[in-house]
C-alpha positions in Angstrom: 83.8 134.1 105.9 85.9 135.8 103.2 89.4 137.0 103.8 88.3 140.6 103.4 85.5 140.2 105.9 87.9 138.7 108.5 90.4 141.5 107.9 87.7 144.1 108.4 86.5 142.4 111.6 90.0 142.3 113.0 90.7 145.9 112.1 87.5 146.9 114.0 88.7 144.9 117.0 92.1 146.6 116.9 90.3 150.0 116.8 88.1 149.0 119.8 91.0 147.8 122.0 93.4 150.4 120.8 96.2 147.9 120.2 97.7 146.4 117.0 97.1 142.6 117.0 98.5 141.7 113.6 101.7 142.5 111.8 100.8 143.0 108.1 103.1 143.1 105.1 102.4 142.6 101.4 103.5 139.0 101.7 102.4 137.8 105.2 100.3 138.4 108.3 101.5 137.4 111.8 100.5 138.0 115.3 102.0 140.7 117.4 102.9 139.9 121.0 99.6 141.4 122.1 97.7 139.4 119.5 99.4 136.2 120.5 98.5 136.7 124.2 94.9 137.5 123.3 94.6 134.4 121.0 96.1 132.1 123.7 93.6 133.4 126.3 90.6 133.2 124.0 91.3 129.8 122.5 89.9 127.8 125.5 86.8 129.9 125.4 86.3 129.2 121.7 86.8 125.5 122.5 84.1 125.7 125.1 81.7 127.4 122.7 82.3 124.6 120.1 81.7 122.0 122.8 78.5 123.7 123.9 77.2 123.8 120.4 78.2 120.2 119.7 76.5 119.1 122.9 73.2 120.1 121.2 73.6 116.8 119.2 72.0 115.0 122.1 68.8 116.6 121.1 69.1 115.6 117.5 68.4 112.1 116.0 71.9 112.0 114.4 75.3 113.8 114.6 75.6 117.1 112.9 78.5 118.9 111.3 81.9 118.3 109.6 84.6 115.8 110.7 88.0 116.3 109.0 90.3 113.2 109.1 93.8 112.8 107.7 94.9 109.3 106.6 97.8 107.8 104.7 97.0 107.6 101.1 98.1 104.0 100.8 95.8 102.9 103.6 92.7 105.2 103.4 90.7 103.0 100.8 90.8 100.0 103.1 89.9 101.9 106.2 87.1 104.1 104.8 85.9 102.1 101.8 83.6 99.7 103.7 82.2 102.4 106.1 81.7 105.6 104.2 78.4 104.7 102.7 76.8 103.2 105.8 78.2 106.1 108.0 76.7 108.8 105.8 73.4 107.0 105.3 73.0 106.5 109.0 74.0 110.2 109.8 72.6 112.4 107.0 73.6 115.6 108.8 77.3 114.5 109.1 79.8 115.9 106.7 82.8 113.7 106.3 86.1 115.2 104.9 89.0 112.8 104.4 92.3 114.0 103.2 94.5 111.1 102.1 98.3 111.8 102.0 101.4 109.9 103.0 103.0 113.2 104.1 103.6 113.4 107.9 101.5 116.3 109.2 100.4 117.8 112.5 96.7 117.3 112.7 96.2 120.2 115.1 98.2 122.7 113.1 96.4 121.7 109.9 92.9 121.7 111.3 92.0 118.0 111.4 89.7 116.5 114.0 91.6 113.2 113.9 94.3 111.2 112.0 95.1 107.6 111.2 98.5 105.9 111.5 100.1 102.5 112.1 101.0 101.9 115.8 99.8 103.7 118.9 103.1 105.6 119.6 101.8 109.2 119.8 103.0 112.5 121.1 101.7 113.6 124.5 98.1 115.0 124.5 96.8 112.5 122.0 94.3 109.6 122.4 94.5 106.5 120.2 91.7 104.1 119.3 92.4 100.8 117.6 90.6 100.5 114.3 90.1 97.9 111.6 91.3 96.4 109.3 94.7 94.9 110.2 96.8 95.0 107.1 99.8 93.0 105.9 102.3 93.5 103.1 102.8 91.1 100.2 105.5 90.5 97.6 104.0 90.1 94.2 105.1 89.6 90.6 103.4 88.8 87.3 103.4 85.4 85.6 105.4 87.0 82.8 108.1 88.0 85.3 108.3 84.5 86.7 108.7 83.0 83.3 112.4 84.2 83.5 112.9 84.3 87.3 112.4 81.6 89.9 109.7 82.3 92.6 111.6 83.3 95.8 111.1 80.9 98.7 112.9 83.0 101.4 113.9 86.7 101.7 117.5 85.9 100.9 116.4 84.8 97.4 115.4 88.4 96.6 119.0 89.2 96.0 118.7 87.7 92.6 115.5 89.6 91.6 114.6 93.0 90.3 112.7 94.7 93.2 111.0 98.0 93.4 112.4 100.4 96.0 109.6 101.8 98.3 109.9 105.5 99.1 108.4 107.8 101.7 107.0 111.1 100.4 110.3 112.7 101.6 112.2 110.6 99.1 113.8 108.3 101.7 113.6 104.6 101.1 112.3 102.0 103.4 113.1 98.3 103.7 110.9 95.3 102.9 110.4 93.7 106.3 109.8 90.0 106.9 109.0 88.1 110.1 109.0 84.3 110.7 109.7 82.2 113.8 110.4 85.4 115.8 113.1 86.3 113.3 112.9 89.7 111.6 114.7 90.3 108.3 115.0 93.6 106.5 115.7 93.7 102.8 116.7 97.0 101.1 116.1 96.7 97.3 118.5 98.4 94.9 116.5 98.0 91.7 116.2 100.5 88.9 112.6 101.6 89.9 111.8 103.7 93.0 108.2 104.6 93.7 106.2 106.2 96.5 102.7 105.1 95.3 101.3 101.6 95.7 99.2 101.9 92.6 102.3 102.6 90.5 104.0 99.6 92.2 101.1 97.4 91.2 101.3 98.7 87.7 105.0 98.1 87.5 104.6 94.5 88.8 101.7 93.9 86.3 104.1 95.0 83.5 106.4 92.1 84.4 109.5 94.2 85.0 109.9 93.8 88.8 108.6 92.5 92.1 106.6 94.8 94.3 106.1 95.0 98.0 102.6 96.4 98.6 99.6 96.1 100.9 98.1 92.6 100.3 94.6 94.1 100.2 95.5 96.3 97.3 97.0 93.5 95.3 94.3 90.9 96.2 92.0 91.4 93.2 95.0 90.9 90.9 96.2 87.8 92.8 92.7 86.3 92.7 92.4 86.9 88.9 95.9 85.4 88.3 97.4 88.6 87.0 99.8 88.7 89.9 101.5 85.9 91.9 102.1 86.3 95.6 105.3 84.9 97.1 106.9 84.8 100.5 103.5 84.8 102.2 104.7 82.8 105.3 107.2 85.6 105.9 104.7 88.5 105.6 103.2 88.9 109.0 100.3 91.3 109.8 101.4 94.8 110.5 100.8 96.7 113.8 97.2 97.7 114.3 95.9 100.9 112.8 94.9 103.6 115.2 92.7 106.7 114.9 94.1 109.4 117.0 92.8 112.8 118.2 93.7 115.5 120.7 92.7 114.5 124.2 90.0 116.9 125.3 87.1 117.0 127.7 84.4 116.9 125.0 84.4 114.7 121.9 82.2 115.8 119.0 79.2 113.6 118.2 80.4 113.4 114.6 83.8 112.1 115.6 82.3 109.7 118.0 80.2 108.3 115.2 83.3 107.8 113.0 85.1 106.1 115.8 82.3 103.7 116.5 82.2 102.8 112.7 85.9 102.1 112.6 86.9 100.7 116.0 87.8 97.0 116.3 
């Protein structure tokens, strides 16, 4: 529906009930106390209507409707790359919408059916399903870089190298983490390059100016072609499992069930 159509419908509703439900200014629209109460009481009913309509999928050959999923930008290609084609081909009435961003979001507030994250630590009211693949980080550099720098054999050797600083979208940095023999070591780079995108990290490493700490799956084609050299592999353990999470509810849509079955371990 268009914004004007929604506004007209709400105005008609306000006229019928005789109570103002929205506060309107030239810059914003917000619920009045009466509007907030009505919305809270109607929300479960709308959920029941959605569940009832989705339950009709049992009479169809394949799931029907849109599934919106949020996933970290740096991880999304490895999660969805292998399954998008088969999933859509097997479910021609399924509409898959994937928004890839490393920004932390609230999937409920922003209208997503599910999200993907590392680890299963979630807020109350969420259900987590373990999915594939299990990823690991890798430290990589170009052969040109290693013409003038020795290949590091242990994390402590990184002190003598030019290393890219990894950033969260917020701008905060995060350490390179290494694990071996039940020993965890964190290394915080202080190099001249700070990036929040793994593709840019790969490009910087390919240019020969620094070492990068990226998902091994993203660097693998360059490692196999010889354009990048992996180092410290024994120290780079697999990360926690990836999880698809969604609000716990009585009825799970057929479309989301199809996505879960395609991704689960």
